[in-house]
C-alpha positions in Angstrom: 6.1 -6.6 -8.8 4.9 -6.9 -5.2 3.2 -10.3 -4.3 0.4 -9.1 -2.2 -0.4 -12.8 -1.3 2.5 -12.6 1.1 0.4 -10.4 3.4 -2.7 -12.3 3.8 -2.4 -13.1 7.6 -1.4 -9.6 9.0 -2.9 -8.3 12.2 -6.4 -7.4 11.1 -7.0 -4.5 13.4 -6.1 -0.9 12.5 -2.4 0.0 13.1 -1.6 3.3 14.6 1.5 5.2 15.8 1.6 5.3 19.6 0.9 8.9 20.7 3.1 8.6 23.8 6.0 6.7 21.9 5.9 7.9 18.2 8.4 5.4 17.1 6.2 2.5 18.2 3.5 1.1 15.9 0.6 -0.7 17.7 -2.6 -2.6 16.9 -5.9 -2.0 18.4 -5.0 -4.0 21.6 -1.9 -1.9 22.1 0.4 -4.7 21.0 3.6 -3.6 19.3 3.7 -4.2 15.6 7.0 -2.5 15.1 9.6 -0.1 16.5 11.7 2.3 14.4 14.1 3.7 17.1 16.7 0.9 17.6 19.5 3.3 16.8 19.7 6.4 19.1 20.9 8.9 16.5 19.3 12.3 16.9 19.8 13.1 13.3 17.8 10.1 12.3 14.7 11.1 14.5 12.7 12.4 11.6 13.3 9.3 9.6 12.3 7.1 12.5 9.0 9.0 12.9 8.3 8.9 9.2 9.1 5.2 9.0 6.7 4.5 12.0 3.9 6.2 10.1 4.7 4.3 6.9 4.5 1.0 8.8 1.2 2.1 10.5 -0.3 2.9 7.2 0.9 -0.4 5.6 -2.5 -2.1 5.8 -4.2 0.9 4.2 -1.5 1.0 1.4 -2.0 -2.8 0.9 -5.8 -2.3 0.6 -5.3 0.5 -1.9 -2.9 -1.5 -4.1 -5.4 -4.3 -4.1 -8.3 -2.0 -5.1 -6.2 -0.2 -7.9 -5.3 -3.6 -9.3 -9.0 -4.6 -9.4 -9.8 -1.3 -11.1 -7.0 -1.7 -13.6 -8.1 -5.2 -14.4 -11.6 -3.9 -15.1 -10.1 -1.3 -17.5 -8.2 -4.0 -19.2 -11.2 -6.2 -19.5 -13.2 -3.5 -21.0 -10.5 -2.0 -23.3 -11.1 -4.5 -26.1 -14.8 -3.6 -26.2 -14.3 0.2 -26.1 -16.2 2.3 -28.5 -13.6 4.9 -29.3 -16.2 7.6 -29.7 -17.5 7.1 -26.2 -14.5 5.7 -24.2 -11.1 6.8 -23.2 -8.6 5.3 -25.7 -5.8 3.3 -24.2 -2.8 2.7 -26.5 -0.9 -0.5 -26.4 1.9 0.9 -24.2 -0.5 2.0 -21.5 -2.2 -1.4 -21.6 1.1 -3.3 -21.4 2.1 -1.2 -18.4 -1.2 -1.9 -16.6 -0.7 -5.6 -17.3 2.8 -5.5 -15.8 1.4 -3.8 -12.7 -1.2 -6.3 -12.0 0.7 -9.5 -12.8 
């Protein structure tokens, strides 16, 4: 399980891939967050570009994980009170998997 508390003090501005140097991830002030091209192997160029995009999207992915955990917790909180005629039934295996995800 990922401990999202480790990421509380990340650079708050939007991260992007530098248009002129697509292996460089920058913040809103054009400060380098990360580089992915430390090895000059042409065969790895696609990986380097994809890794830079993944790094740039990390804050968005983190926000989505936190939102999904919040939604899953709401599902769990309401699962015990579900009226099976009007609510989606969650079996115990699904509930246990959700619990594992948000712990």
